[in-house]
C-alpha distance (Angstrom), angle and dihedral (degrees) to the residues before:
residue distance angle dihedral
M1 . . .
R2 3.69 . .
D3 3.78 123.1 .
F4 3.80 132.6 -146.1
R5 3.84 97.6 -134.7
S6 3.78 103.4 176.7
G7 3.83 140.0 37.4
L8 3.83 138.5 59.7
A9 3.83 114.9 -30.9
R10 3.78 113.8 -144.7
L11 3.78 120.4 -132.1
C12 3.79 115.2 -155.4
A13 3.81 123.1 -169.7
V14 3.77 134.8 174.9
A15 3.81 119.5 -147.3
I16 3.78 117.7 -151.6
G17 3.81 120.1 -168.1
F18 3.76 141.1 163.9
A19 3.80 139.1 -155.8
A20 3.81 131.3 -149.5
A21 3.78 129.9 -160.7
G22 3.79 91.3 -135.4
A23 3.79 144.0 -24.5
W24 3.78 91.6 -82.8
A25 3.82 100.0 32.6
Q26 3.77 115.9 135.3
A27 3.81 113.5 -106.5
P28 3.82 114.2 -113.4
V29 3.78 118.4 -105.2
P30 3.81 107.3 -99.1
A31 3.78 118.9 -119.2
P32 3.79 117.3 -111.7
P33 3.81 109.7 -84.4
A34 3.79 117.6 -100.2
A35 3.77 119.1 -114.6
P36 3.81 109.6 -78.3
V37 3.78 112.8 -95.5
S38 3.81 88.6 -130.7
A39 3.82 89.2 63.6
A40 3.81 90.2 56.2
A41 3.80 91.1 47.0
E42 3.78 90.5 50.1
G43 3.78 92.5 58.6
I44 3.80 94.1 43.6
Y45 3.79 92.0 49.7
A46 3.80 92.7 48.8
S47 3.81 92.6 51.7
T48 3.83 98.4 42.7
R49 3.81 101.3 36.0
P50 3.84 95.0 87.5
S51 3.83 88.9 60.1
L52 3.82 94.6 55.8
L53 3.79 126.1 103.0
Q54 3.75 136.2 -166.7
I55 3.80 107.7 -144.5
R56 3.79 118.7 -153.9
T57 3.77 131.1 -169.4
L58 3.79 109.7 -151.4
V59 3.78 130.6 -165.8
E60 3.80 101.4 -116.5
A61 3.79 96.9 -143.5
A62 3.81 95.7 46.8
G63 3.78 99.9 33.8
R64 3.82 89.6 -138.0
Q65 3.78 127.4 125.7
S66 3.79 117.0 -102.1
S67 3.80 98.3 -177.8
I68 3.78 139.2 1.0
G69 3.77 136.5 -151.9
S70 3.77 140.8 150.9
G71 3.77 138.9 -102.9
F72 3.79 141.7 168.9
L73 3.78 137.5 -134.5
V74 3.81 117.0 -110.5
S75 3.81 101.3 176.3
A76 3.77 138.2 39.3
D77 3.82 91.0 -121.0
G78 3.81 95.5 60.2
L79 3.82 108.9 -88.1
A80 3.80 111.6 148.4
I81 3.81 138.2 -178.7
T82 3.80 126.3 -135.2
N83 3.82 138.8 146.6
Y84 3.79 121.9 -74.7
H85 3.78 89.1 -130.3
V86 3.81 89.8 58.8
V87 3.82 90.8 60.4
S88 3.82 98.7 28.4
Q89 3.81 96.4 107.8
Y90 3.79 90.4 56.9
A91 3.82 92.8 42.1
L92 3.80 91.8 54.4
E93 3.82 99.0 36.6
P94 3.82 109.7 22.2
K95 3.80 92.9 163.5
T96 3.80 91.0 59.1
Y97 3.80 101.3 41.4
R98 3.79 140.6 35.8
L99 3.81 133.8 -162.3
E100 3.79 126.3 -122.6
F101 3.80 135.6 172.0
A102 3.77 135.8 -149.1
R103 3.80 123.1 -161.2
P104 3.81 126.5 -153.1
D105 3.82 90.2 -106.7
G106 3.82 89.6 60.5
T107 3.80 98.8 -105.2
Q108 3.79 115.8 138.9
G109 3.77 137.5 -174.0
T110 3.78 150.1 138.9
L111 3.80 125.0 -60.3
T112 3.80 128.2 -146.5
L113 3.82 119.6 -148.4
L114 3.81 110.5 -131.1
A115 3.82 108.5 167.5
I116 3.81 141.4 -2.9
D117 3.80 137.5 -158.6
I118 3.82 109.8 -164.7
A119 3.81 95.8 -177.5
N120 3.80 92.5 56.5
D121 3.82 96.3 32.5
L122 3.80 94.0 -121.5
A123 3.79 137.7 136.3
V124 3.79 136.9 -179.6
V125 3.80 118.2 -142.2
R126 3.79 133.3 177.3
L127 3.78 133.8 -140.8
D128 3.80 125.3 -171.3
G129 3.78 115.3 -100.4
A130 3.78 148.3 95.8
D131 3.80 134.3 -130.1
L132 3.79 89.7 16.2
P133 3.82 120.5 170.2
H134 3.79 109.3 -107.2
L135 3.79 143.9 169.2
E136 3.79 130.5 -111.7
F137 3.81 127.1 -142.3
D138 3.81 119.8 -106.6
A139 3.81 107.7 -112.9
A140 3.82 94.4 -146.1
A141 3.82 91.3 50.2
V142 3.82 92.2 49.1
A143 3.81 88.9 50.6
G144 3.82 91.0 48.7
E145 3.79 91.7 -116.6
L146 3.80 102.3 116.4
P147 3.84 105.9 127.0
R148 3.79 122.9 -119.7
G149 3.77 111.3 -104.0
E150 3.81 94.3 36.8
R151 3.80 112.4 144.6
V152 3.81 110.4 -115.2
Y153 3.81 130.5 -175.9
A154 3.81 122.0 -146.0
M155 3.81 120.5 -159.1
G156 3.77 135.5 -169.6
N157 3.78 144.2 109.6
P158 3.84 107.3 -76.7
L159 3.79 116.6 -157.0
D160 3.82 89.8 -16.4
L161 3.81 89.7 -71.4
G162 3.80 94.7 128.8
F163 3.79 136.3 -85.7
T164 3.79 113.9 -47.2
I165 3.80 143.8 166.9
V166 3.82 128.5 -128.3
E167 3.80 126.3 -165.8
G168 3.79 122.6 -141.7
T169 3.78 145.9 143.0
W170 3.80 127.8 -92.1
N171 3.82 109.3 -127.5
G172 3.78 101.7 176.3
L173 3.80 128.0 -119.8
V174 3.80 119.6 -19.9
E175 3.80 105.9 -107.9
R176 3.81 98.8 -146.8
S177 3.78 99.6 52.9
Y178 3.80 131.1 97.4
N179 3.81 91.0 -156.8
D180 3.80 113.8 59.9
R181 3.80 111.9 -105.6
V182 3.80 130.2 163.7
H183 3.80 119.9 -135.3
F184 3.82 108.3 -128.8
T185 3.81 122.2 -175.4
G186 3.78 96.6 -147.0
A187 3.79 133.4 103.4
I188 3.80 105.6 -99.2
N189 3.80 109.3 -179.5
P190 3.82 135.3 -174.8
G191 3.78 110.0 -69.5
M192 3.82 93.4 35.3
S193 3.80 92.4 82.9
G194 3.78 109.9 123.8
G195 3.78 95.5 20.1
P196 3.81 121.7 125.9
A197 3.79 128.8 -97.7
V198 3.78 107.1 -153.4
T199 3.79 137.9 -171.6
A200 3.80 124.9 -120.2
A201 3.81 86.8 -87.8
G202 3.82 90.0 59.2
R203 3.80 95.0 -112.0
V204 3.79 122.7 136.4
A205 3.81 114.8 -98.7
G206 3.81 97.9 166.3
V207 3.79 147.5 -21.1
N208 3.83 123.0 -103.3
V209 3.80 109.5 -113.0
A210 3.83 117.0 150.4
K211 3.79 150.2 -16.4
R212 3.79 136.8 -146.6
L213 3.79 116.4 -111.2
D214 3.81 93.4 -162.3
G215 3.81 94.7 58.9
E216 3.78 141.6 49.1
L217 3.81 119.3 -103.3
I218 3.80 94.2 -15.9
S219 3.77 106.1 143.0
F220 3.78 134.8 156.0
L221 3.78 138.2 -133.7
V222 3.79 132.1 -164.2
P223 3.83 106.3 -122.8
A224 3.81 116.0 -104.0
A225 3.82 90.3 -121.9
K226 3.81 91.2 66.0
A227 3.81 92.8 50.2
S228 3.80 92.6 45.2
A229 3.82 91.1 51.5
L230 3.81 92.8 50.2
L231 3.80 90.6 48.3
E232 3.80 90.9 54.2
R233 3.79 90.0 48.3
A234 3.80 90.8 51.0
R235 3.80 90.6 51.5
K236 3.81 93.2 51.6
D237 3.81 102.6 37.1
A238 3.78 129.1 65.6
P239 3.82 113.5 -98.0
L240 3.78 116.7 -95.6
T241 3.77 115.1 -98.1
L242 3.80 119.4 -141.9
A243 3.81 89.9 -106.0
Q244 3.80 92.1 50.0
T245 3.80 96.9 49.1
R246 3.81 96.3 74.6
E247 3.81 90.6 44.8
E248 3.81 90.2 50.7
I249 3.82 92.0 51.8
D250 3.80 89.2 50.1
R251 3.81 91.9 49.4
Q252 3.80 93.9 47.8
L253 3.82 93.1 49.0
L254 3.80 90.8 51.3
D255 3.80 91.6 46.9
W256 3.79 92.5 48.9
Q257 3.80 95.4 50.9
S258 3.79 90.5 46.5
G259 3.80 90.6 56.4
F260 3.81 93.6 41.6
Y261 3.81 95.5 53.2
R262 3.79 92.3 40.9
A263 3.82 87.4 55.3
L264 3.82 89.9 49.2
E265 3.78 89.2 52.2
E266 3.80 91.3 50.4
K267 3.81 93.6 48.5
G268 3.79 90.9 49.9
L269 3.79 131.9 -161.2
R270 3.79 129.4 -68.8
E271 3.80 126.4 -151.2
T272 3.79 123.5 -112.6
T273 3.80 122.8 -172.1
F274 3.81 123.4 -130.8
G275 3.81 109.5 177.1
P276 3.82 106.8 -68.0
Y277 3.82 92.9 -7.1
K278 3.78 137.1 80.4
A279 3.79 118.2 -151.0
P280 3.83 134.6 -175.9
E281 3.78 128.5 -108.8
S282 3.79 126.5 176.9
A283 3.79 116.3 -97.8
A284 3.82 90.9 -152.5
S285 3.79 114.0 120.9
W286 3.80 93.4 -134.5
F287 3.82 92.4 70.9
N288 3.80 119.6 93.3
C289 3.81 116.1 -155.3
W290 3.79 127.7 -157.6
A291 3.81 132.7 178.4
R292 3.79 134.5 -154.8
T293 3.80 139.7 175.3
N294 3.79 137.9 -166.1
A295 3.82 93.3 -151.4
E296 3.80 93.9 113.4
Q297 3.78 98.1 46.0
T298 3.79 119.7 126.3
P299 2.95 122.4 -109.1
R300 3.78 92.7 36.2
P301 3.83 110.3 -101.3
R302 3.79 118.1 -114.5
A303 3.82 88.6 -132.9
Q304 3.79 123.6 33.2
M305 3.81 117.2 -140.0
D306 3.80 127.6 -166.9
S307 3.78 110.2 -176.9
S308 3.78 142.0 175.3
S309 3.79 131.6 -163.6
C310 3.80 126.8 -164.4
Q311 3.80 116.7 -171.3
S312 3.78 132.4 178.8
Q313 3.78 113.7 -117.8
S314 3.80 95.3 -142.4
S315 3.76 128.5 89.1
L316 3.78 137.6 163.8
F317 3.78 123.6 -127.6
V318 3.80 108.7 -137.8
A319 3.82 103.4 160.3
E320 3.81 138.9 -15.7
D321 3.80 90.2 -91.2
F322 3.78 97.5 34.5
E323 3.80 137.7 62.5
S324 3.78 127.9 169.1
G325 3.80 142.2 179.2
R326 3.80 105.0 71.5
A327 3.80 126.2 130.3
E328 3.82 126.9 -167.9
L329 3.80 135.2 -175.7
T330 3.81 118.3 -166.0
H331 3.81 134.1 176.6
A332 3.79 131.5 -173.3
Y333 3.80 121.8 -169.5
V334 3.81 104.8 -155.4
R335 3.83 126.5 -168.2
S336 3.75 129.4 -178.9
G337 3.79 118.3 -116.0
D338 3.79 104.9 -175.9
L339 3.81 98.8 -19.8
N340 3.77 118.2 119.2
A341 3.81 119.8 -134.7
F342 3.81 94.1 -90.2
Q343 3.82 93.2 47.1
F344 3.78 91.4 46.7
A345 3.81 91.5 52.0
A346 3.81 90.0 50.3
F347 3.83 90.4 48.9
L348 3.80 91.7 50.9
S349 3.79 92.0 47.8
Q350 3.79 91.2 53.3
Y351 3.82 91.9 45.5
Y352 3.79 99.6 51.2
G353 3.79 92.5 35.5
S354 3.80 89.5 63.0
A355 3.81 89.1 56.2
A356 3.80 93.3 63.4
M357 3.80 121.3 100.4
T358 3.80 95.2 -75.7
R359 3.80 98.5 120.3
S360 3.79 120.3 103.8
W361 3.78 116.5 -83.5
S362 3.78 138.2 171.8
R363 3.79 105.3 -80.2
K364 3.79 86.8 -170.1
R365 3.81 90.0 62.2
L366 3.82 104.6 29.0
T367 3.79 136.9 42.9
Q368 3.78 124.8 -124.6
P369 3.84 108.7 -77.6
E370 3.78 119.2 -108.5
C371 3.81 121.5 -155.3
R372 3.80 135.4 -162.4
E373 3.80 127.0 -168.2
D374 3.79 131.0 -160.9
F375 3.80 145.2 144.6
V376 3.79 118.0 -104.4
A377 3.79 121.4 -158.9
P378 3.83 118.5 -154.9
A379 3.78 121.8 -117.0
D380 3.81 88.1 -121.9
P381 3.85 111.1 37.1
A382 3.81 89.8 -167.6
A383 3.80 91.6 60.7
A384 3.79 105.2 42.9
P385 3.80 141.9 19.1
V386 3.79 128.7 -111.0
L387 3.81 109.2 -94.5
R388 3.75 131.8 -145.9
V389 3.81 102.8 -142.8
I390 3.82 128.2 -162.0
W391 3.81 115.7 -170.7
C392 3.82 118.2 -169.3
A393 3.80 127.7 178.4
R394 3.78 138.7 171.5
A395 3.80 126.2 -171.3
Y396 3.79 129.9 -129.3
R397 3.78 107.4 -114.0
D398 3.80 97.1 -151.1
F399 3.80 101.4 33.9
A400 3.78 116.8 59.1
G401 3.78 118.1 -139.3
L402 3.81 97.9 22.1
Y403 3.79 127.1 111.4
D404 3.77 143.2 169.7
V405 3.80 107.8 -128.2
A406 3.81 132.3 -171.6
L407 3.81 121.7 -171.4
T408 3.81 117.5 -170.4
T409 3.81 124.4 -175.0
V410 3.83 131.0 -172.4
T411 3.80 123.1 -169.4
Q412 3.81 114.7 -122.9
D413 3.82 103.8 -165.5
R414 3.85 100.5 93.8
D415 3.80 134.8 41.7
R416 3.84 99.2 -146.3
E417 3.79 101.6 29.5
A418 3.80 132.1 52.1
L419 3.78 145.9 158.2
V420 3.80 115.7 -131.7
S421 3.81 112.3 -164.2
R422 3.79 131.3 -179.3
L423 3.77 135.6 -169.3
A424 3.82 115.3 -166.8
M425 3.81 122.3 -173.2
Q426 3.81 128.7 -177.1
G427 3.77 123.6 -157.7
V428 3.79 96.8 2.2
S429 3.79 130.9 149.4
Y430 3.77 114.9 -115.6
D431 3.80 92.8 -116.3
N432 3.80 92.4 52.9
A433 3.80 91.0 46.2
L434 3.81 91.3 52.1
A435 3.80 93.0 46.8
L436 3.82 95.2 49.7
G437 3.80 91.8 40.6
K438 3.78 91.0 54.6
R439 3.81 91.7 50.5
F440 3.79 90.6 46.4
T441 3.80 96.2 53.0
G442 3.80 92.1 41.0
A443 3.82 90.7 56.2
I444 3.81 94.5 59.4
T445 3.82 103.9 98.8
W446 3.77 142.7 143.8
T447 3.78 120.6 -89.0
K448 3.80 112.6 -107.5
């Protein structure tokens, strides 16, 4: 099960109040209680349970499961929906793994991978059979018209404990996300990934995909429209062969980053002031920005730092040890307290040096990073400072044309004051990285 590990956690509360005509007024007669929600869930579970699947990825040589998830049948002839991340091990290494299913009635068998959608974390698989019980998509959910507050029921096999049902509320699309995700107030747990979330009528409104670890009952669904579209594609197109699967993942990653950085270009950059400097932040709504300062630390710091960080809330699951698709813009306005010019320069060097690509990464998925450093003079020296620029990049081993890139800049106009800025991009083409990097450095100017 994937996690959303960063961003703004939402806190939802319900206020309940009452009013009385006077201190001694008679209390109103309560209305008859509504039918217990558990009774509704009981009927929904009974009717949809035969359509559920547990999906297992097994190590071929050992015959033992390596990961588990859920899925659900969507046709009488054995087509089923699940998450891409549930079948990703097989998709990336089909000679090492195989896919199997288990149904609630105890039947088991082999699955065939037909189609994938990396951006929406979806896959279509097939099992052999005829006249199989299956679920239908909710028309209002596919049209994006399901109202907020609708009761929705998520099903799956959490932690291999058995098939279960979870009640929650539909809260519409997450506002700060480039990829469409529905906020669901139910407890989705590992193993439920790929299972259905259905309405009271038992029709599919979304697909279980993730939860937030830093919140309570904040889970996410892939909208039904995305799953319905992939199903139609799987019905029309030829099934993926083992040789084509890796190529298809590569193509989809390239397509996604192209759209993401084109959208960033269209949204543009906005200016933010840090002392005597102006710096760029993305104007896209799917970036969350946070600020921090060390001004109140005890003992008093020798260099004061006021910083901001804006990070996209979207990412792409590629493999268990590998995610891609994030972008981040950070700025730190640094001023010397009691450091002389030499000490301040040494402090800055240590600070921005730690921001380079020195953290651990999957050597199986990414090459060793390479960095270049230079000084960049502005076209108009009266408008912007000279920048010290460090450009680092590492290539994706399995997916041609994709890189992780980090661009760090340090202003060079003052000896006890500086702006340190950083642009980090995951899974970006080199051309897109160069284009955004050029805009980023060109937007660092002096305040007028």
